[in-house]
C-alpha positions in Angstrom: 7.2 16.2 2.9 7.4 17.6 6.4 7.4 15.7 9.6 7.3 11.9 9.4 8.2 10.5 6.0 5.3 8.9 4.2 7.6 6.8 2.0 10.8 5.2 3.0 13.3 6.4 0.4 15.5 3.5 1.2 13.0 1.2 -0.4 13.0 3.2 -3.5 16.8 3.3 -3.5 16.8 -0.5 -3.3 14.4 -0.7 -6.3 16.7 1.7 -8.2 19.7 -0.6 -7.5 17.8 -3.6 -8.7 16.4 -2.2 -11.9 17.2 1.5 -12.4 15.1 4.6 -12.5 12.6 3.2 -15.1 12.0 0.2 -12.9 11.3 2.5 -9.9 8.8 4.5 -12.0 7.2 1.3 -13.2 6.8 -0.1 -9.6 5.3 3.2 -8.4 2.8 3.3 -11.3 1.8 -0.3 -10.6 1.3 0.5 -7.0 -0.8 3.6 -7.8 -2.9 1.6 -10.2 -3.4 -1.6 -8.2 -3.7 -0.3 -4.6 -7.1 1.3 -5.0 -8.4 -1.8 -6.6 -7.1 -3.9 -3.7 -8.6 -1.5 -1.2 -12.0 -1.7 -2.9 -11.8 -5.5 -3.1 -11.0 -5.6 0.7 -14.0 -3.3 1.4 -16.4 -5.4 -0.7 -15.1 -8.6 0.8 -15.6 -7.2 4.3 -19.2 -6.2 3.4 -19.8 -9.7 2.1 -18.1 -11.4 5.0 -15.7 -13.0 2.5 -12.6 -13.4 4.7 -10.4 -15.3 2.3 -10.8 -12.6 -0.4 -10.3 -9.9 2.3 -7.1 -11.7 3.5 -5.7 -11.9 0.0 -6.4 -8.2 -0.7 -4.7 -6.9 2.5 -1.8 -9.4 2.1 -1.2 -8.0 -1.4 -1.4 -4.4 0.0 1.1 -5.3 2.7 3.6 -6.7 0.1 3.2 -3.9 -2.4 3.4 -1.2 0.2 6.6 -2.7 1.5 8.0 -2.7 -2.1 7.5 1.1 -2.4 8.4 2.0 1.1 4.9 2.8 2.3 5.8 1.7 5.9 2.7 2.9 7.8 0.4 1.4 5.1 2.4 -1.8 5.2 2.1 -2.0 9.0 -1.7 -1.3 8.9 -2.1 -4.0 6.2 -0.2 -6.5 8.3 -2.5 -5.7 11.2 -5.5 -6.2 9.0 -4.1 -9.4 7.7 -3.8 -10.7 11.3 -7.4 -9.6 12.1 -8.6 -11.5 9.0 -6.7 -14.6 10.2 -8.4 -14.2 13.6 -11.8 -13.7 11.8 -12.1 -10.4 13.7 -14.3 -8.6 11.2 -15.3 -5.8 13.7 -11.7 -4.7 13.9 -11.2 -4.6 10.1 -13.5 -1.7 9.1 -11.4 1.0 11.0 -8.2 -0.7 9.7 -9.5 -0.4 6.1 -10.4 3.3 6.8 -6.8 3.7 8.0 -5.5 2.1 4.8 -7.5 4.5 2.7 -6.1 7.4 4.6 -2.5 6.1 4.3 -3.0 5.5 0.6 -4.1 9.1 0.1 -0.8 10.2 1.7 1.3 7.7 -0.1 -0.3 8.4 -3.5 0.6 12.0 -3.2 4.2 11.3 -2.2 4.8 8.5 -4.8 3.2 10.6 -7.6 5.6 13.4 -6.8 8.5 10.9 -6.8 7.4 9.4 -10.1 7.2 12.8 -11.7 10.6 13.8 -10.3 12.1 10.6 -11.7 10.4 11.0 -15.1 11.6 14.6 -15.5 15.1 14.0 -14.1 
């Protein structure tokens, strides 16, 4: 990773202190499995005007992003959560696009970290 860090390694270190290497790997795998589903749920909810479902999806993304140290994704999800609270649906589409982009970056970084931890 060059330039700005996509994943805050301090968050992964905290997970390691809590549950060890296998726990970190498990948390990464859960994030990689669940985040795309939550992103899709948020997009569908936006298309349907279902603000409560959209809010739950981005809130969950905010929390799980924080757990694995995906700070930019966490901050974008927090902004999306506030826009959902405000019923500002027009502002949500570009935020969901940003979340997709962040997820692509985070996915690559976390998959590499998971593979490193599995082989190490």
